[in-house]
N, C-alpha and C positions, 0 to 999 in steps of 0.2 A: 592652540597649536598654530604656529606661524605658517602661513601659506606661501607659495612661491611668489605671488603678487605682493604680499606684505613684505617679504624679504627684499624684493626689487625696490619697492617704494622707500624702505628704510635706507637702502644703499644710496639711492638718489638724493635723499636728504643729507647724508653724511658727505657725499662727494660733490655736492653743490652744483657744479656746472655740467655734469654729465647727464645724458638721457639714456640710462642703461636699460638693456633688455636682458632676459634670461640667457640668451645666446652669448651675450657679452661676458657674463660672470660664471656660467655653469662650470667651466674648467677650474676657475679659482675656487668655487664652492667645493669641488671634489678635493682640491689640494688642502682646503681647510680641514676636511674630514681625515685626510692622510696625516695632517699635523696632529690632530687629536689622537688618532690611532697610535702614532709613534710615541706620543707622550704618555698615554694612558695604558698602553699594552692591550688595546681593544681591536676589534675588527668591524667597526661600524661600516655599513654599506655606503656607497657613493650617494651624494645628494641627488645627482642627475638620474639615478635609477628610480627615484621616488617623486621628484618634483618635475613632472612631465607637462603639467597644465597649471594655469594660474591659481586654481583652487586646491591643488594637491598639497598635502602636508607630509612631513618626514615622520611617518608613523606606520605602525603595523596593526592590522586587524586580526583578532584571535577569536575563533568561534568555539564556544563550549556549551553543550546542551542547547543548541539552536540559538544561543544568545551571542551576538557579535559585539565585541568591545574594541575600541581603538586605543592604542598605547603610543605615547611619544617614544621615539628611538633615542633622541637626545632632548633633554628638557629645554623649553623655550628660552629660559634665562641664559643658557650657554650659547644660544644663537646670538643673543645681544652682547654677551661678554667675550665670546671667542670667535664664532664663525663670521659674523658680520664685520667686526674689526679686521679680521684676517683678510677677507675679500677686499675690504676698503684699502688696506695697505698694498695689496697686489695691484689694484687699479691705480692708486696714487704713485706707486713706484715707477709707473710708466710715464709719469709727468713730473719733471724735476722741480716745478714751481711750488709743489706742496710738501716741502721738506718738513716743516714744523708739524703740520697735522698728520703726516705720515708717521713721525716719531710718536706722536700721541696715541694713535691707534695701535701701533706696534706694542707699546708699553701696556696698553689696555688689554690687548690680546694675550700677552704673556701673563699678566696678573690673572686673567680669566682662566687660563690653562692651569695655573697652580691652584686656584680656588676649586676648579673642577676636579682636579686630581685628589685634593684633600677630602672633598665632600662626597665624591662619587666612586672612588676606587673600589670600595668594598660593596658597592651597590650595583655594579655592572651586571646586567643579566647574563647568565651563563652563555646564552646564544651569541653574545657579542664579545666574549673573551677570546684573546689570541690563544693558540695552543702553546703549551710549555716550550720554551726555547725560541719563540718567535718575537719576544719582546719582554715586557714586564711579566714575571712568572706568576702564574696561577696554578694552584694544585689541581689535580684531577678530581672530579666529583663523580660519585655514584649517581644512578638515576634518582634515588631518594634525596641525595645531597643537592642535586640540581633543583628539585622541587622545593626543598627546604630553603635553599638560598634565595630563590625568587620570591617565595612567600614571606620570608623573614625581612628581606631588604626592600622589596618593591611591591609586595602584596599583589603580584600578578602570576598567572599560570605559566608554566613552561610553554613557550610558543609551539603550536602545532598547526599544520596547514594541510589542506586537501586540494586535490585536482578534481574538478567536476566537468564532465563532458556533456555537451548539449547538442542534440540533433540539429537544432536551428532550421528545422523544416517540418511544418505541420502536415505535410502530405505523406510523410514516411510511414510505412507499416513496420514498426520497430520489432526487432526480435531480440532474443537473449544474447545475441552476439554483439550488441552495441556496447561499447566500453563502459565499465563502471569500476572505479578504483576506490575500495573501501578504506584504504590505508590513510593514516594521518602521519605527516612528516614533520620532524623537528627542524628548526632553523638550519639552513645550509645543507640539509640532507639531500642527497641526489634521488631524483625520481625519474622513472622511465615513462615516457609518454606512451599511452596505449593507442592502438589503432583498431578499426573495425576488423573483426575476424570472419565476416561472412564471405562467401565465395566471390573472389575478385573485388572485394570491398564494395559490393553493390547491395542496395536495398530497394524494394519495390514500393511504389506509392500505394496508399490505401485502396485506391480504385484499380490497381494492378496495371494501369495503362502506361505507366512511366517507370523506368528503372533509373535510379540515382547512383552514380559511381562516386565514391568518396574522393575528394580532391585534396583535402588537408584540413588541419586545425588552424583556426585564427583566434587571437585574443580579442579581436573586434567583432562584435555580433553582426554589424551592419556592413562594414566597408571591405569585407573579403579578406583574402590572404595578403596581408601587408608584409613586405620584406622586413625582417628583423623581429617580427612578432607573430610568426606563423610556423607551422611544422608540417612537413610533407614526408610521408613514409618513404624510407630508402630500404628496400629488402635486405635483411641481414645486418643492418646497421642500426642499433638502438639510438633513439633520441633521448638524451639525458639532460635534465635541467636541475638547477639548485633551487630548492624551495625556500622562499623568503616571505611569502604571502600566499593567501588562498588564490588559486589559479582557475579561472573559468575559460574553457576552450570550446569554441563554437565550430561545428562542422560545416564545410562547404562542399557542394556537390555539383557534378556535371550530369544533367538530365538527358535522357534519350527515350524514344518511344519503343515499346515492346511490339508495336504493330507496324506492318508494312502496308502500303496502299498504292494502287495503280492510279493512273490519271483519270480513269473512269469511275473511281470510287469503290473498287473491290478491295476489301480489307482482309489481311491474313496476319497470323501471329508469327513473329520471328522465331526461327528454330532455336536460337540461342537461349530464349527465355521460356520455351514451352514447358520444360520440366519443373519450373519453379513457381509458376503462377498458381495462386490459391483463390484469387478473385479477379474478375475482369469487368470493369465498367467501360464500355467502348465509348470514346468521346465522339461528338458529332463531326469533328474535324481532326485529321491526322496530317501533319505537315502542310496545313493550309488547304487540304483537299477534303471535300465532304464525303463522309462514309455513307455509301448507298447500298452495297451488296455484301451479304454473307455468302461466300462461295461454297461450292461442293467441297466436302471434307475439311471445313474450317477447323474442326476439332481434331480429326484423326490424321490429317495430312502431315507427312514427314515424321521422323522420330526425333526426340521422344514424344510420346503422346501426353495429353493433359490429364494425367491420372489424379493429380492433387487439386485440380481446379474445381472449386465448389459451386461457383455461381457466375453467370454471364448476364450482362444487362445491356440491351441495345438502345441506341439513341433514336430519337424520332425521325432522323434523316434516313435510316435504313428502310428501304421499301421492298427488298427481296431477300428471302432466305432460300438459297438454291437447293437443288437435289442433294440430299444427304448432308446438309450443312452442319447439323449438330449430331450427326451419327457418331456413336461411340463415346458420347459425353458421360462421364462417371459422376458428375456432381448432382446436386438436388434442386438447383434453382436456375431457371432461364426466364428473364423478363422481356416480354415483347411490348414495345411502346406503340402508341397511336402513330400512324404514319406508315406502318408496315402494310404492304398490299398483297404480297404473294409468298406462299409457303410451298416449297417444292416437295416432290415425292420422297418418302423415307427421310425427311428432314430430321425426324426425331427417333430414328431407329437405334436400337442397342443403347438405350438410356435407362438402365435398371433402377437408378435412384431418383429419377425425375418423376415425382408422384403427382404433380399438379402444374398446370399451365393455364394462362389467361390469354384468350384470343381477342385482340382489339377489334373495335367496330370497323376500322379502316381496312381490314383484310378482306379482299374481294375474290382471291383465288387461293384454293388449297388443292394440291394435286392428290392423286390416288395414294392411299396409305401413307400420308405424311406422318401419321402416328400408328405405326405397325405394332402388333402385339409383342410383349416381352414377358417371358415366362415368369410366374411368381410375382407379378406386379399389379397393383391397383392404381389406375391413372384417373385423375379427375381433370376434365377439360372444361374450363369456365369460359363461356362465350358471352361477350358483351352484347351481341345481337340477340334478338328474339328468334326462335326457331322459324317463325313465320317470315322473318326478314332475311333468312339465309341467302346469300348471293348465289346466283346461278353458276358462278365460277368455282364453287366448292364441289369437288367430285362427290359422287354418290357414296363412294367408299373412302372418304378422306381420313377415316380412322377405322381401325380394326375392332370389330365387336368383341364382347367378352368371350372367352374360350375356357370353359371349366376344365377341359382336359389338361391344360398346362397351368392352371391356377392364374390365368390372366383375366382381369376385369376392368371395364372402363365405365366411367360415369360422366354424362354430359349435363352441364348446368347452363340453361339458356337464360339470357337476360340478366347476366350477373352484373351487379353494380357496386360490388365491394372494392376494397383497396387491393 
């Protein structure tokens, strides 16, 4: 198959003194296709839609059973006998000095057109036929007839194409609302671009600390939303495209933090995102400020509460969990890292599903009843320190003892060195 660069090289050979680029000839190349379409009764697409880079070819890829095959839209021999001579005549027509060679290429192009018509007329894939009444008449085909025509004349399948949507972001916690289009489209069939259906077009990161708002689809995986090859949702207005090849669309996102932080490092959860968090790994820095303190009512402050949040993980920069910091937590996992120094009173009150917690060796202060009893719960507290090395700053009643009357029990494991 002839590439864009090979086409340019051949034209420079034929036109002798010109140093042509694709920009110089692409409009003439499209006129050559128009010439063929008018003569053959076809609707071949513009060359400029396919030859966008030096290595591109005028071809279509078709995927069947995970096997991708590339097919020429117009055979290479007709590039040499029709398209290239036509482009050359358009170039030379702008220079009166080349009357003789202009006539030669014009005659060559006309002969090529007649030869193409005689040999290819009955072998034109259904996808490239004009509709009845728009040029040379082709009878209508049934779906079976379309397949038989392509198989009989060209030994190719009826072209079908798909749109594949890529998150383009390894941090996303994907949900079933991310677009998937299972449909296959025939050539020139219209397809409607799908957009994320999650609330406000937002998805959370795997660690829960960042929310990504959908900005649009781009055909370029790396270079962002390029004008002319990207799609941004307009509410109520469908984005419709004609399918002429498999289309890969890559999502682009605008990130923002789900956390707020004060200049002194006190971190809170944005009320906008509280109801949707299922996991939260707090980073060491938020907005360039180091996270130091889990404040009072970190979980329960403001409505809605974090009823679906299953796990919270602290960075080593956090040195304080304040009074009632995790009170009301409905999840089953809280991870405290080395670096934590102080745990306030009632920090873990009303946490019915938290059955296990590990206390780092760095904790030097635990206030009274930081772990109060919760009816019907068995709590295992694993302390990295040995009991003999318990700091003086741990209150005598830092946890509530077992209480058989409401089926609450607690187990303390000293010197824990597991993961």
